[in-house]
All heavy atoms as TSV, in Angstrom:
chain	resi	resn	atom	element	x	y	z
A	1	MET	N	N	0.844	-1.181	0.000
A	1	MET	CA	C	0.000	0.000	0.000
A	1	MET	C	C	0.893	1.249	0.000
A	1	MET	O	O	1.819	1.368	0.789
A	1	MET	CB	C	-0.879	-0.032	1.249
A	1	MET	CG	C	-1.815	1.110	1.337
A	1	MET	SD	S	-2.747	0.942	2.870
A	1	MET	CE	C	-4.295	1.513	2.326
A	2	THR	N	N	0.623	2.152	-0.890
A	2	THR	CA	C	1.445	3.360	-0.981
A	2	THR	C	C	0.815	4.505	-0.205
A	2	THR	O	O	-0.388	4.642	-0.155
A	2	THR	CB	C	1.611	3.812	-2.435
A	2	THR	OG1	O	0.581	3.284	-3.228
A	2	THR	CG2	C	2.917	3.438	-3.014
A	3	ASP	N	N	1.695	5.305	0.381
A	3	ASP	CA	C	1.255	6.478	1.132
A	3	ASP	C	C	1.410	7.686	0.224
A	3	ASP	O	O	2.517	8.135	-0.048
A	3	ASP	CB	C	2.108	6.633	2.389
A	3	ASP	CG	C	1.558	7.679	3.341
A	3	ASP	OD1	O	0.694	8.474	2.922
A	3	ASP	OD2	O	1.999	7.706	4.495
A	4	ARG	N	N	0.301	8.192	-0.275
A	4	ARG	CA	C	0.325	9.281	-1.252
A	4	ARG	C	C	0.098	10.653	-0.616
A	4	ARG	O	O	-0.145	11.627	-1.321
A	4	ARG	CB	C	-0.723	9.035	-2.348
A	4	ARG	CG	C	-0.554	7.714	-3.076
A	4	ARG	CD	C	0.762	7.584	-3.770
A	4	ARG	NE	N	0.755	8.309	-5.022
A	4	ARG	CZ	C	1.781	8.407	-5.840
A	4	ARG	NH1	N	2.911	7.829	-5.544
A	4	ARG	NH2	N	1.698	9.084	-6.959
A	5	ARG	N	N	0.205	10.734	0.713
A	5	ARG	CA	C	0.085	12.051	1.353
A	5	ARG	C	C	1.290	12.897	0.974
A	5	ARG	O	O	2.408	12.399	0.895
A	5	ARG	CB	C	0.027	11.918	2.871
A	5	ARG	CG	C	-1.258	11.299	3.384
A	5	ARG	CD	C	-1.209	11.122	4.871
A	5	ARG	NE	N	-0.173	10.121	5.176
A	5	ARG	CZ	C	0.365	9.950	6.370
A	5	ARG	NH1	N	0.005	10.696	7.385
A	5	ARG	NH2	N	1.276	9.027	6.561
A	6	LEU	N	N	1.048	14.183	0.750
A	6	LEU	CA	C	2.134	15.090	0.428
A	6	LEU	C	C	2.668	15.739	1.689
A	6	LEU	O	O	1.898	16.204	2.527
A	6	LEU	CB	C	1.652	16.174	-0.557
A	6	LEU	CG	C	1.377	15.671	-1.970
A	6	LEU	CD1	C	0.675	16.746	-2.784
A	6	LEU	CD2	C	2.664	15.249	-2.650
A	7	TRP	N	N	3.989	15.748	1.819
A	7	TRP	CA	C	4.652	16.327	2.980
A	7	TRP	C	C	5.379	17.605	2.601
A	7	TRP	O	O	6.020	17.677	1.558
A	7	TRP	CB	C	5.657	15.348	3.560
A	7	TRP	CG	C	5.063	14.219	4.342
A	7	TRP	CD1	C	3.747	13.890	4.453
A	7	TRP	CD2	C	5.778	13.263	5.121
A	7	TRP	NE1	N	3.597	12.789	5.259
A	7	TRP	CE2	C	4.833	12.383	5.681
A	7	TRP	CE3	C	7.109	13.061	5.394
A	7	TRP	CZ2	C	5.184	11.324	6.502
A	7	TRP	CZ3	C	7.468	12.004	6.213
A	7	TRP	CH2	C	6.509	11.147	6.765
A	8	SER	N	N	5.292	18.585	3.480
A	8	SER	CA	C	6.011	19.846	3.315
A	8	SER	C	C	7.321	19.754	4.094
A	8	SER	O	O	7.616	18.751	4.740
A	8	SER	CB	C	5.168	20.992	3.878
A	8	SER	OG	O	5.033	20.833	5.282
A	9	TYR	N	N	8.097	20.839	4.048
A	9	TYR	CA	C	9.326	20.882	4.847
A	9	TYR	C	C	9.022	20.599	6.325
A	9	TYR	O	O	9.756	19.885	6.991
A	9	TYR	CB	C	9.983	22.265	4.753
A	9	TYR	CG	C	10.648	22.567	3.434
A	9	TYR	CD1	C	10.282	23.683	2.699
A	9	TYR	CD2	C	11.672	21.764	2.936
A	9	TYR	CE1	C	10.915	23.987	1.509
A	9	TYR	CE2	C	12.306	22.062	1.747
A	9	TYR	CZ	C	11.927	23.171	1.036
A	9	TYR	OH	O	12.553	23.470	-0.141
A	10	LYS	N	N	7.940	21.179	6.812
A	10	LYS	CA	C	7.576	21.017	8.223
A	10	LYS	C	C	7.300	19.547	8.563
A	10	LYS	O	O	7.743	19.051	9.603
A	10	LYS	CB	C	6.343	21.885	8.528
A	10	LYS	CG	C	5.931	21.884	9.966
A	10	LYS	CD	C	4.745	22.804	10.168
A	10	LYS	CE	C	4.250	22.739	11.597
A	10	LYS	NZ	N	3.089	23.594	11.820
A	11	ASP	N	N	6.601	18.860	7.694
A	11	ASP	CA	C	6.286	17.444	7.922
A	11	ASP	C	C	7.548	16.580	7.901
A	11	ASP	O	O	7.718	15.684	8.728
A	11	ASP	CB	C	5.308	16.930	6.861
A	11	ASP	CG	C	3.999	17.692	6.860
A	11	ASP	OD1	O	3.448	17.926	7.950
A	11	ASP	OD2	O	3.538	18.063	5.761
A	12	ILE	N	N	8.431	16.861	6.944
A	12	ILE	CA	C	9.682	16.111	6.841
A	12	ILE	C	C	10.520	16.357	8.093
A	12	ILE	O	O	11.076	15.420	8.671
A	12	ILE	CB	C	10.464	16.512	5.576
A	12	ILE	CG1	C	9.666	16.139	4.326
A	12	ILE	CG2	C	11.841	15.838	5.556
A	12	ILE	CD1	C	10.200	16.753	3.046
A	13	ALA	N	N	10.592	17.620	8.504
A	13	ALA	CA	C	11.374	17.973	9.695
A	13	ALA	C	C	10.871	17.222	10.924
A	13	ALA	O	O	11.665	16.693	11.706
A	13	ALA	CB	C	11.322	19.483	9.924
A	14	ALA	N	N	9.564	17.145	11.086
A	14	ALA	CA	C	8.995	16.429	12.230
A	14	ALA	C	C	9.344	14.943	12.156
A	14	ALA	O	O	9.651	14.315	13.172
A	14	ALA	CB	C	7.486	16.623	12.276
A	15	HIS	N	N	9.325	14.381	10.955
A	15	HIS	CA	C	9.609	12.956	10.776
A	15	HIS	C	C	11.053	12.619	11.129
A	15	HIS	O	O	11.315	11.575	11.738
A	15	HIS	CB	C	9.313	12.554	9.329
A	15	HIS	CG	C	9.511	11.112	9.047
A	15	HIS	ND1	N	8.685	10.130	9.552
A	15	HIS	CD2	C	10.450	10.459	8.318
A	15	HIS	CE1	C	9.114	8.949	9.143
A	15	HIS	NE2	N	10.182	9.125	8.388
A	16	ILE	N	N	11.997	13.491	10.766
A	16	ILE	CA	C	13.412	13.189	11.037
A	16	ILE	C	C	13.944	13.950	12.256
A	16	ILE	O	O	15.133	13.918	12.545
A	16	ILE	CB	C	14.307	13.426	9.798
A	16	ILE	CG1	C	14.265	14.883	9.335
A	16	ILE	CG2	C	13.905	12.475	8.684
A	16	ILE	CD1	C	15.236	15.186	8.197
A	17	ARG	N	N	13.045	14.641	12.951
A	17	ARG	CA	C	13.360	15.340	14.208
A	17	ARG	C	C	14.446	16.403	14.054
A	17	ARG	O	O	15.441	16.408	14.784
A	17	ARG	CB	C	13.740	14.333	15.289
A	17	ARG	CG	C	12.612	13.393	15.617
A	17	ARG	CD	C	12.985	12.468	16.740
A	17	ARG	NE	N	11.911	11.524	16.973
A	17	ARG	CZ	C	12.060	10.206	16.902
A	17	ARG	NH1	N	13.222	9.683	16.624
A	17	ARG	NH2	N	11.038	9.425	17.133
A	18	VAL	N	N	14.238	17.285	13.070
A	18	VAL	CA	C	15.107	18.451	12.895
A	18	VAL	C	C	14.214	19.669	12.670
A	18	VAL	O	O	12.989	19.550	12.588
A	18	VAL	CB	C	16.087	18.282	11.702
A	18	VAL	CG1	C	17.022	17.105	11.913
A	18	VAL	CG2	C	15.337	18.146	10.386
A	19	GLN	N	N	14.820	20.828	12.544
A	19	GLN	CA	C	14.076	22.055	12.262
A	19	GLN	C	C	13.770	22.141	10.758
A	19	GLN	O	O	14.559	21.658	9.937
A	19	GLN	CB	C	14.897	23.287	12.669
A	19	GLN	CG	C	15.150	23.383	14.152
A	19	GLN	CD	C	13.856	23.561	14.933
A	19	GLN	OE1	O	13.009	24.381	14.572
A	19	GLN	NE2	N	13.706	22.797	15.999
A	20	PRO	N	N	12.649	22.779	10.381
A	20	PRO	CA	C	12.333	22.935	8.961
A	20	PRO	C	C	13.455	23.606	8.165
A	20	PRO	O	O	13.702	23.250	7.006
A	20	PRO	CB	C	11.061	23.783	8.959
A	20	PRO	CG	C	10.402	23.429	10.258
A	20	PRO	CD	C	11.544	23.238	11.228
A	21	ASP	N	N	14.173	24.548	8.774
A	21	ASP	CA	C	15.282	25.195	8.063
A	21	ASP	C	C	16.393	24.205	7.714
A	21	ASP	O	O	17.080	24.362	6.706
A	21	ASP	CB	C	15.860	26.349	8.880
A	21	ASP	CG	C	14.971	27.585	8.836
A	21	ASP	OD1	O	14.118	27.678	7.922
A	21	ASP	OD2	O	15.141	28.459	9.700
A	22	THR	N	N	16.559	23.186	8.523
A	22	THR	CA	C	17.553	22.152	8.237
A	22	THR	C	C	17.158	21.395	6.979
A	22	THR	O	O	17.995	21.114	6.121
A	22	THR	CB	C	17.694	21.188	9.432
A	22	THR	OG1	O	18.051	21.933	10.590
A	22	THR	CG2	C	18.731	20.106	9.163
A	23	VAL	N	N	15.871	21.093	6.836
A	23	VAL	CA	C	15.378	20.383	5.654
A	23	VAL	C	C	15.544	21.272	4.421
A	23	VAL	O	O	15.954	20.789	3.357
A	23	VAL	CB	C	13.909	19.942	5.832
A	23	VAL	CG1	C	13.403	19.218	4.596
A	23	VAL	CG2	C	13.766	19.059	7.062
A	24	ARG	N	N	15.279	22.554	4.558
A	24	ARG	CA	C	15.488	23.480	3.441
A	24	ARG	C	C	16.954	23.487	3.017
A	24	ARG	O	O	17.278	23.514	1.830
A	24	ARG	CB	C	15.045	24.890	3.820
A	24	ARG	CG	C	13.555	25.054	3.879
A	24	ARG	CD	C	13.164	26.512	4.163
A	24	ARG	NE	N	11.741	26.617	4.378
A	24	ARG	CZ	C	11.145	26.491	5.567
A	24	ARG	NH1	N	11.860	26.285	6.646
A	24	ARG	NH2	N	9.833	26.584	5.664
A	25	SER	N	N	17.837	23.450	4.001
A	25	SER	CA	C	19.271	23.412	3.724
A	25	SER	C	C	19.642	22.115	2.992
A	25	SER	O	O	20.454	22.132	2.065
A	25	SER	CB	C	20.057	23.538	5.023
A	25	SER	OG	O	21.431	23.447	4.782
A	26	TYR	N	N	19.059	20.997	3.408
A	26	TYR	CA	C	19.304	19.728	2.719
A	26	TYR	C	C	18.943	19.859	1.241
A	26	TYR	O	O	19.677	19.405	0.375
A	26	TYR	CB	C	18.468	18.594	3.327
A	26	TYR	CG	C	18.905	18.104	4.682
A	26	TYR	CD1	C	18.071	17.272	5.412
A	26	TYR	CD2	C	20.126	18.445	5.246
A	26	TYR	CE1	C	18.445	16.785	6.658
A	26	TYR	CE2	C	20.509	17.973	6.496
A	26	TYR	CZ	C	19.662	17.150	7.189
A	26	TYR	OH	O	20.028	16.667	8.416
A	27	ARG	N	N	17.803	20.489	0.964
A	27	ARG	CA	C	17.387	20.630	-0.431
A	27	ARG	C	C	18.333	21.553	-1.186
A	27	ARG	O	O	18.735	21.262	-2.309
A	27	ARG	CB	C	15.958	21.172	-0.510
A	27	ARG	CG	C	15.548	21.324	-1.972
A	27	ARG	CD	C	14.074	21.413	-2.164
A	27	ARG	NE	N	13.779	21.484	-3.579
A	27	ARG	CZ	C	13.016	22.408	-4.129
A	27	ARG	NH1	N	12.446	23.329	-3.386
A	27	ARG	NH2	N	12.809	22.409	-5.418
A	28	LYS	N	N	18.700	22.661	-0.550
A	28	LYS	CA	C	19.610	23.634	-1.175
A	28	LYS	C	C	20.928	22.972	-1.566
A	28	LYS	O	O	21.509	23.295	-2.599
A	28	LYS	CB	C	19.861	24.781	-0.203
A	28	LYS	CG	C	20.804	25.836	-0.713
A	28	LYS	CD	C	21.002	26.921	0.316
A	28	LYS	CE	C	22.043	27.929	-0.138
A	28	LYS	NZ	N	22.291	28.952	0.885
A	29	HIS	N	N	21.390	22.035	-0.746
A	29	HIS	CA	C	22.654	21.349	-1.000
A	29	HIS	C	C	22.492	20.051	-1.791
A	29	HIS	O	O	23.440	19.271	-1.907
A	29	HIS	CB	C	23.372	21.096	0.325
A	29	HIS	CG	C	23.862	22.349	0.952
A	29	HIS	ND1	N	23.153	23.017	1.944
A	29	HIS	CD2	C	24.963	23.101	0.706
A	29	HIS	CE1	C	23.813	24.111	2.275
A	29	HIS	NE2	N	24.908	24.192	1.547
A	30	GLY	N	N	21.286	19.820	-2.309
A	30	GLY	CA	C	21.056	18.656	-3.157
A	30	GLY	C	C	20.966	17.334	-2.424
A	30	GLY	O	O	21.164	16.277	-3.029
A	31	LEU	N	N	20.642	17.375	-1.142
A	31	LEU	CA	C	20.578	16.147	-0.357
A	31	LEU	C	C	19.183	15.528	-0.318
A	31	LEU	O	O	19.042	14.353	0.011
A	31	LEU	CB	C	21.063	16.411	1.074
A	31	LEU	CG	C	22.504	16.934	1.170
A	31	LEU	CD1	C	22.836	17.300	2.609
A	31	LEU	CD2	C	23.479	15.910	0.640
A	32	LEU	N	N	18.169	16.314	-0.635
A	32	LEU	CA	C	16.792	15.799	-0.685
A	32	LEU	C	C	16.478	15.350	-2.101
A	32	LEU	O	O	17.008	15.917	-3.058
A	32	LEU	CB	C	15.798	16.907	-0.335
A	32	LEU	CG	C	15.341	17.098	1.088
A	32	LEU	CD1	C	14.352	18.254	1.161
A	32	LEU	CD2	C	14.744	15.875	1.686
A	33	PRO	N	N	15.601	14.364	-2.256
A	33	PRO	CA	C	15.163	14.013	-3.617
A	33	PRO	C	C	14.361	15.169	-4.219
A	33	PRO	O	O	13.888	16.051	-3.499
A	33	PRO	CB	C	14.283	12.784	-3.410
A	33	PRO	CG	C	13.923	12.767	-1.972
A	33	PRO	CD	C	14.967	13.540	-1.233
A	34	GLU	N	N	14.229	15.163	-5.525
A	34	GLU	CA	C	13.423	16.176	-6.198
A	34	GLU	C	C	11.977	16.095	-5.683
A	34	GLU	O	O	11.491	14.998	-5.394
A	34	GLU	CB	C	13.435	15.959	-7.715
A	34	GLU	CG	C	14.750	16.333	-8.359
A	34	GLU	CD	C	15.080	17.808	-8.201
A	34	GLU	OE1	O	14.207	18.655	-8.463
A	34	GLU	OE2	O	16.217	18.114	-7.789
A	35	PRO	N	N	11.304	17.242	-5.572
A	35	PRO	CA	C	9.910	17.218	-5.094
A	35	PRO	C	C	9.017	16.407	-6.036
A	35	PRO	O	O	9.227	16.389	-7.246
A	35	PRO	CB	C	9.493	18.688	-5.109
A	35	PRO	CG	C	10.749	19.475	-5.233
A	35	PRO	CD	C	11.770	18.585	-5.851
A	36	ASP	N	N	8.032	15.747	-5.453
A	36	ASP	CA	C	7.057	14.995	-6.245
A	36	ASP	C	C	5.993	15.909	-6.817
A	36	ASP	O	O	5.350	15.586	-7.816
A	36	ASP	CB	C	6.387	13.918	-5.380
A	36	ASP	CG	C	7.376	12.844	-4.953
A	36	ASP	OD1	O	8.045	12.271	-5.831
A	36	ASP	OD2	O	7.489	12.590	-3.739
A	37	HIS	N	N	5.817	17.065	-6.180
A	37	HIS	CA	C	4.761	17.989	-6.585
A	37	HIS	C	C	5.166	19.395	-6.165
A	37	HIS	O	O	5.760	19.578	-5.105
A	37	HIS	CB	C	3.452	17.581	-5.895
A	37	HIS	CG	C	2.271	18.401	-6.262
A	37	HIS	ND1	N	1.680	18.334	-7.496
A	37	HIS	CD2	C	1.566	19.317	-5.558
A	37	HIS	CE1	C	0.652	19.168	-7.520
A	37	HIS	NE2	N	0.572	19.778	-6.359
A	38	VAL	N	N	4.868	20.372	-7.002
A	38	VAL	CA	C	5.106	21.774	-6.654
A	38	VAL	C	C	3.787	22.507	-6.838
A	38	VAL	O	O	3.139	22.395	-7.885
A	38	VAL	CB	C	6.209	22.413	-7.532
A	38	VAL	CG1	C	6.380	23.882	-7.188
A	38	VAL	CG2	C	7.519	21.667	-7.370
A	39	GLU	N	N	3.378	23.206	-5.801
A	39	GLU	CA	C	2.099	23.928	-5.834
A	39	GLU	C	C	2.340	25.354	-5.362
A	39	GLU	O	O	2.800	25.568	-4.239
A	39	GLU	CB	C	1.098	23.217	-4.929
A	39	GLU	CG	C	-0.297	23.781	-4.997
A	39	GLU	CD	C	-1.259	22.954	-4.160
A	39	GLU	OE1	O	-1.340	21.732	-4.384
A	39	GLU	OE2	O	-1.922	23.542	-3.279
A	40	GLY	N	N	2.070	26.305	-6.218
A	40	GLY	CA	C	2.280	27.706	-5.857
A	40	GLY	C	C	3.735	28.002	-5.527
A	40	GLY	O	O	4.015	28.831	-4.676
A	41	GLY	N	N	4.649	27.288	-6.177
A	41	GLY	CA	C	6.065	27.475	-5.937
A	41	GLY	C	C	6.601	26.741	-4.720
A	41	GLY	O	O	7.796	26.798	-4.432
A	42	LYS	N	N	5.726	26.041	-3.989
A	42	LYS	CA	C	6.154	25.313	-2.785
A	42	LYS	C	C	6.312	23.826	-3.111
A	42	LYS	O	O	5.418	23.226	-3.706
A	42	LYS	CB	C	5.138	25.478	-1.661
A	42	LYS	CG	C	5.030	26.908	-1.168
A	42	LYS	CD	C	4.053	27.010	-0.038
A	42	LYS	CE	C	3.971	28.447	0.446
A	42	LYS	NZ	N	3.028	28.600	1.551
A	43	PRO	N	N	7.446	23.241	-2.699
A	43	PRO	CA	C	7.677	21.821	-2.987
A	43	PRO	C	C	6.994	20.915	-1.967
A	43	PRO	O	O	6.884	21.243	-0.794
A	43	PRO	CB	C	9.194	21.696	-2.880
A	43	PRO	CG	C	9.570	22.733	-1.867
A	43	PRO	CD	C	8.599	23.875	-2.062
A	44	TYR	N	N	6.555	19.764	-2.458
A	44	TYR	CA	C	5.956	18.740	-1.606
A	44	TYR	C	C	6.464	17.371	-2.053
A	44	TYR	O	O	6.739	17.157	-3.234
A	44	TYR	CB	C	4.423	18.758	-1.709
A	44	TYR	CG	C	3.812	20.025	-1.182
A	44	TYR	CD1	C	3.552	21.095	-2.032
A	44	TYR	CD2	C	3.498	20.160	0.167
A	44	TYR	CE1	C	2.998	22.273	-1.542
A	44	TYR	CE2	C	2.947	21.326	0.662
A	44	TYR	CZ	C	2.701	22.381	-0.201
A	44	TYR	OH	O	2.165	23.542	0.292
A	45	TRP	N	N	6.589	16.476	-1.101
A	45	TRP	CA	C	7.064	15.127	-1.371
A	45	TRP	C	C	6.043	14.131	-0.837
A	45	TRP	O	O	5.419	14.357	0.189
A	45	TRP	CB	C	8.394	14.864	-0.652
A	45	TRP	CG	C	9.528	15.670	-1.166
A	45	TRP	CD1	C	10.486	15.250	-2.047
A	45	TRP	CD2	C	9.867	17.027	-0.845
A	45	TRP	NE1	N	11.377	16.265	-2.280
A	45	TRP	CE2	C	11.024	17.368	-1.552
A	45	TRP	CE3	C	9.290	17.993	-0.020
A	45	TRP	CZ2	C	11.614	18.614	-1.472
A	45	TRP	CZ3	C	9.877	19.247	0.060
A	45	TRP	CH2	C	11.029	19.541	-0.661
A	46	TYR	N	N	5.924	12.988	-1.533
A	46	TYR	CA	C	5.083	11.919	-1.010
A	46	TYR	C	C	5.759	11.338	0.226
A	46	TYR	O	O	6.995	11.254	0.296
A	46	TYR	CB	C	4.869	10.816	-2.046
A	46	TYR	CG	C	4.001	11.248	-3.196
A	46	TYR	CD1	C	4.466	11.216	-4.502
A	46	TYR	CD2	C	2.691	11.703	-2.975
A	46	TYR	CE1	C	3.674	11.611	-5.562
A	46	TYR	CE2	C	1.898	12.109	-4.031
A	46	TYR	CZ	C	2.385	12.066	-5.321
A	46	TYR	OH	O	1.590	12.477	-6.352
A	47	ALA	N	N	4.966	10.934	1.202
A	47	ALA	CA	C	5.497	10.360	2.434
A	47	ALA	C	C	6.414	9.176	2.124
A	47	ALA	O	O	7.484	9.034	2.724
A	47	ALA	CB	C	4.355	9.939	3.352
A	48	ASP	N	N	6.035	8.337	1.164
A	48	ASP	CA	C	6.855	7.176	0.813
A	48	ASP	C	C	8.198	7.594	0.219
A	48	ASP	O	O	9.209	6.930	0.440
A	48	ASP	CB	C	6.119	6.252	-0.174
A	48	ASP	CG	C	5.057	5.408	0.504
A	48	ASP	OD1	O	5.084	5.280	1.755
A	48	ASP	OD2	O	4.200	4.862	-0.211
A	49	THR	N	N	8.218	8.689	-0.525
A	49	THR	CA	C	9.474	9.202	-1.079
A	49	THR	C	C	10.426	9.556	0.055
A	49	THR	O	O	11.610	9.210	0.023
A	49	THR	CB	C	9.220	10.441	-1.962
A	49	THR	OG1	O	8.358	10.084	-3.043
A	49	THR	CG2	C	10.511	11.024	-2.504
A	50	ILE	N	N	9.902	10.241	1.063
A	50	ILE	CA	C	10.739	10.662	2.187
A	50	ILE	C	C	11.167	9.467	3.025
A	50	ILE	O	O	12.323	9.381	3.442
A	50	ILE	CB	C	10.016	11.724	3.042
A	50	ILE	CG1	C	9.780	12.986	2.200
A	50	ILE	CG2	C	10.800	12.032	4.305
A	50	ILE	CD1	C	11.054	13.587	1.583
A	51	ARG	N	N	10.275	8.523	3.242
A	51	ARG	CA	C	10.653	7.338	4.020
A	51	ARG	C	C	11.783	6.569	3.331
A	51	ARG	O	O	12.720	6.094	3.982
A	51	ARG	CB	C	9.447	6.440	4.244
A	51	ARG	CG	C	8.485	7.028	5.245
A	51	ARG	CD	C	7.395	6.041	5.635
A	51	ARG	NE	N	6.442	6.691	6.496
A	51	ARG	CZ	C	5.219	7.071	6.112
A	51	ARG	NH1	N	4.796	6.834	4.882
A	51	ARG	NH2	N	4.410	7.675	6.964
A	52	ALA	N	N	11.713	6.452	2.006
A	52	ALA	CA	C	12.778	5.768	1.259
A	52	ALA	C	C	14.081	6.562	1.351
A	52	ALA	O	O	15.163	5.988	1.517
A	52	ALA	CB	C	12.364	5.595	-0.202
A	53	TRP	N	N	13.992	7.881	1.271
A	53	TRP	CA	C	15.177	8.735	1.387
A	53	TRP	C	C	15.811	8.580	2.772
A	53	TRP	O	O	17.024	8.430	2.884
A	53	TRP	CB	C	14.792	10.188	1.106
A	53	TRP	CG	C	15.866	11.179	1.414
A	53	TRP	CD1	C	17.005	11.403	0.698
A	53	TRP	CD2	C	15.909	12.083	2.522
A	53	TRP	NE1	N	17.750	12.395	1.298
A	53	TRP	CE2	C	17.101	12.823	2.421
A	53	TRP	CE3	C	15.054	12.330	3.588
A	53	TRP	CZ2	C	17.456	13.801	3.349
A	53	TRP	CZ3	C	15.407	13.309	4.508
A	53	TRP	CH2	C	16.595	14.031	4.386
A	54	VAL	N	N	14.988	8.599	3.816
A	54	VAL	CA	C	15.493	8.456	5.184
A	54	VAL	C	C	16.195	7.105	5.349
A	54	VAL	O	O	17.273	7.022	5.939
A	54	VAL	CB	C	14.352	8.615	6.219
A	54	VAL	CG1	C	14.790	8.173	7.600
A	54	VAL	CG2	C	13.869	10.055	6.250
A	55	ALA	N	N	15.604	6.054	4.803
A	55	ALA	CA	C	16.180	4.714	4.936
A	55	ALA	C	C	17.527	4.605	4.234
A	55	ALA	O	O	18.391	3.828	4.658
A	55	ALA	CB	C	15.216	3.675	4.374
A	56	SER	N	N	17.736	5.400	3.180
A	56	SER	CA	C	18.979	5.299	2.417
A	56	SER	C	C	20.041	6.305	2.857
A	56	SER	O	O	21.145	6.306	2.320
A	56	SER	CB	C	18.684	5.492	0.929
A	56	SER	OG	O	18.315	6.835	0.668
A	57	ARG	N	N	19.710	7.161	3.826
A	57	ARG	CA	C	20.675	8.172	4.281
A	57	ARG	C	C	21.864	7.520	4.965
A	57	ARG	O	O	21.706	6.559	5.705
A	57	ARG	CB	C	20.015	9.137	5.278
A	57	ARG	CG	C	19.026	10.072	4.646
A	57	ARG	CD	C	18.321	10.888	5.687
A	57	ARG	NE	N	19.238	11.847	6.301
A	57	ARG	CZ	C	19.009	12.468	7.442
A	57	ARG	NH1	N	17.908	12.234	8.112
A	57	ARG	NH2	N	19.879	13.319	7.916
A	58	PRO	N	N	23.068	8.065	4.726
A	58	PRO	CA	C	24.242	7.545	5.438
A	58	PRO	C	C	24.042	7.669	6.945
A	58	PRO	O	O	23.458	8.640	7.430
A	58	PRO	CB	C	25.380	8.459	4.982
A	58	PRO	CG	C	24.897	9.080	3.720
A	58	PRO	CD	C	23.396	9.142	3.835
A	59	GLY	N	N	24.511	6.699	7.670
A	59	GLY	CA	C	24.383	6.729	9.115
A	59	GLY	C	C	23.071	6.161	9.620
A	59	GLY	O	O	22.859	6.057	10.807
A	60	ASN	N	N	22.196	5.804	8.707
A	60	ASN	CA	C	20.930	5.208	9.124
A	60	ASN	C	C	21.117	3.696	9.189
A	60	ASN	O	O	21.003	2.996	8.209
A	60	ASN	CB	C	19.800	5.550	8.154
A	60	ASN	CG	C	18.481	4.977	8.621
A	60	ASN	OD1	O	18.183	4.996	9.807
A	60	ASN	ND2	N	17.694	4.457	7.699
A	61	ARG	N	N	21.441	3.223	10.366
A	61	ARG	CA	C	21.644	1.781	10.564
A	61	ARG	C	C	20.616	1.285	11.550
A	61	ARG	O	O	20.227	2.001	12.453
A	61	ARG	CB	C	23.039	1.533	11.132
A	61	ARG	CG	C	24.129	1.993	10.224
A	61	ARG	CD	C	25.471	1.572	10.803
A	61	ARG	NE	N	26.513	2.164	10.006
A	61	ARG	CZ	C	27.341	3.104	10.444
A	61	ARG	NH1	N	27.228	3.562	11.671
A	61	ARG	NH2	N	28.274	3.603	9.672
A	62	THR	N	N	20.237	0.046	11.373
A	62	THR	CA	C	19.324	-0.524	12.363
A	62	THR	C	C	20.118	-0.767	13.634
A	62	THR	O	O	21.257	-1.201	13.600
A	62	THR	CB	C	18.703	-1.844	11.862
A	62	THR	OG1	O	19.751	-2.718	11.455
A	62	THR	CG2	C	17.764	-1.609	10.715
A	63	ARG	N	N	19.518	-0.426	14.732
A	63	ARG	CA	C	20.201	-0.570	16.018
A	63	ARG	C	C	19.886	-1.941	16.599
A	63	ARG	O	O	18.771	-2.413	16.548
A	63	ARG	CB	C	19.756	0.527	16.962
A	63	ARG	CG	C	20.033	1.892	16.390
A	63	ARG	CD	C	19.811	2.968	17.426
A	63	ARG	NE	N	19.843	4.283	16.817
A	63	ARG	CZ	C	20.935	4.993	16.640
A	63	ARG	NH1	N	22.087	4.529	17.009
A	63	ARG	NH2	N	20.876	6.182	16.086
A	64	ARG	N	N	20.922	-2.563	17.155
A	64	ARG	CA	C	20.737	-3.893	17.761
A	64	ARG	C	C	21.017	-3.795	19.242
A	64	ARG	O	O	21.922	-3.109	19.681
A	64	ARG	CB	C	21.690	-4.886	17.148
A	64	ARG	CG	C	21.466	-5.083	15.681
A	64	ARG	CD	C	22.454	-6.063	15.150
A	64	ARG	NE	N	22.352	-6.100	13.687
A	64	ARG	CZ	C	22.899	-7.011	12.960
A	64	ARG	NH1	N	23.606	-7.978	13.503
A	64	ARG	NH2	N	22.759	-6.987	11.650
A	65	ASP	N	N	20.241	-4.502	20.001
A	65	ASP	CA	C	20.499	-4.580	21.452
A	65	ASP	C	C	21.629	-5.568	21.670
A	65	ASP	O	O	21.716	-6.598	21.046
A	65	ASP	CB	C	19.252	-5.064	22.193
A	65	ASP	CG	C	18.133	-4.044	22.146
A	65	ASP	OD1	O	18.439	-2.857	21.971
A	65	ASP	OD2	O	16.956	-4.440	22.277
A	66	GLY	N	N	22.491	-5.224	22.632
A	66	GLY	CA	C	23.434	-6.234	22.975
A	66	GLY	C	C	24.822	-5.914	22.911
A	66	GLY	O	O	25.771	-6.408	23.098
């Protein structure tokens, strides 16, 4: 099942626990994927796009107990 909700900078920031300006900086430096949709000049990404991006980010390792 795909999650087709559109996320703004604020939504992405909440998901990865940073400030929205940090997410804007990621985009400025080419670290975010291209937006899935642009409305009124504002970029939006599908939730699944961001989840896939987060999973592929360097330093994102599954943590193991022990």
